[in-house]
C-alpha angles and dihedrals in degrees: 000000000000125000111270116250116258089218121082123220089247090056091049093051093047093046092053090045089052090054093050097043097044098048089214125134116278093238091055093050091045091053091053090050092048095238141112114284089216090058091051091045090053090051091052092045092049092052090049090053092048090049092049092048091054095046132095115277123229125248114285127243090251093068121104122245090254092051091049091049090050090049091049091049091050092050091049090053090050091050091050091049092048091050090051092048090049090052091049091051091047091053091043092053091055092043100050099044091196096322107108097163121144090250091054090050091051090051091051092050091049091050094049104034091104090060102037132027117265089230093057094043092051092048095049093045092044099237130124121255091224090054091050093050091049089051091048092052091056093051096106091056091049092049091054090049090049091056090054093046092048089055091048090048090057090052090049091050090050093052091046092050092048089056090056090250092298101111121096125195097285094056093039089054092050091049093049091050089050087055090053098259113140105216140145118238091231090058091050091049092050094049092046090051092049093050094040093242106157132177119229111274143145113272111251120216121224107251117236099161111078113165118224106222093195095066120066110236125242119249122265104256094170104051093196090301101131097180132104136190093218143004118273093034102094130017130177134190146174144170128253134178135235125198113238114183104296094343143050142256121204126214121201118193143194115198126188104228091204094064105011087236119150099231100170137022143154134197124203144143093253140055098221122138090263089068094062092035091057091050091051092047089053092050093050091049091048089055093051098260096281110106105136112161097015114145115224113198124196142147126268096274115148090240092061093040095051122115092238092056092046090052090049092053091048092052091056095041092248119154112222121224130180135186127221123292116270096004112119092186089068088068097028097144094057090044091051091051092054091047090054093047094050093044095049094042088046090228094174091062102027117097115203113192098187138035090236092058093050094044091050094050093046092047091050091050093048090053089051092047095051099041109023113015111101113229118210093212090056096054088268094300122133113252093249092049090047091054091047094050096049132048123220089257097051098040109120123214111265128209120260 
């Protein structure tokens, strides 16, 4: 039985996507990823072959001239249709700005029906023509309602401004009623949300750590001591979130404390146990599959405390460790990594519209972090260079 690959299927897909999206030479991308350029070239070539095998074949030599001409004409029509569909999708992406609701699609169709056929627009945007025409017939009523709501929005903005920007929807509603405006608080909340009118409040973080009370926690084997005398002695990991349009992506990580290298990760639209399990599988594969005695430290999230995750650690000889509930300092290294990622990717101001865009940017940054970003705790070496320069016996403990 051959030795299992240290690269996961997710890593292979993302690496090939990075080559295609960046337009840079394969050897340059491979160097950034810390891998053989021949391996990466084989992955790209294999995907090209799979794509070609699944495509449409050309007309055979046995066809008559008339048949070939008909086939060429058909292909030209298909190309023209694909170009038109591509143009529609390009305009739609700029039009929606993350809002792909049915109403937004109807508005787009109404605005572009003079350029493209309603039938084609409805098909590409996955809505029914009958539904669009019903929506179009009710346009005068909606316009009248919009006029009323715009006037109410101006009143809401005035009340909000008079409060010095402090009032949220409940107090704005009370103030409007005191002024004689009959309005429902849900309507006020909706209009404020639409016009980005927000009361002053503390920013709330999205919660990713949810303890599972049915599973007894592992002991804390780290004790806030985020140092290691060698690689493959202590790992840590956590989950963070990334805003994608109207939804979320979740990133699970495994970091080698000895070198600060991100050796395993997984990105998905859920926070189930399989998310952290995939990240741990990737880390084990990256370290050659032999990790007996490694300590893996995490918080008390239900994913890390699940029976499936505990069984996975036991199969690989990994010792589980958890910090205290609600104390970020007990997993400070993982928290610091996420803070660096979000700061350098400018997550607070970046707007990803698709999962593919976010995944590509995160993957590119991880490659940069592991192979090029200089880390102050490593004497300003990149984690991969630090591991290459030092053996497991000469590696000195580094500060947290």
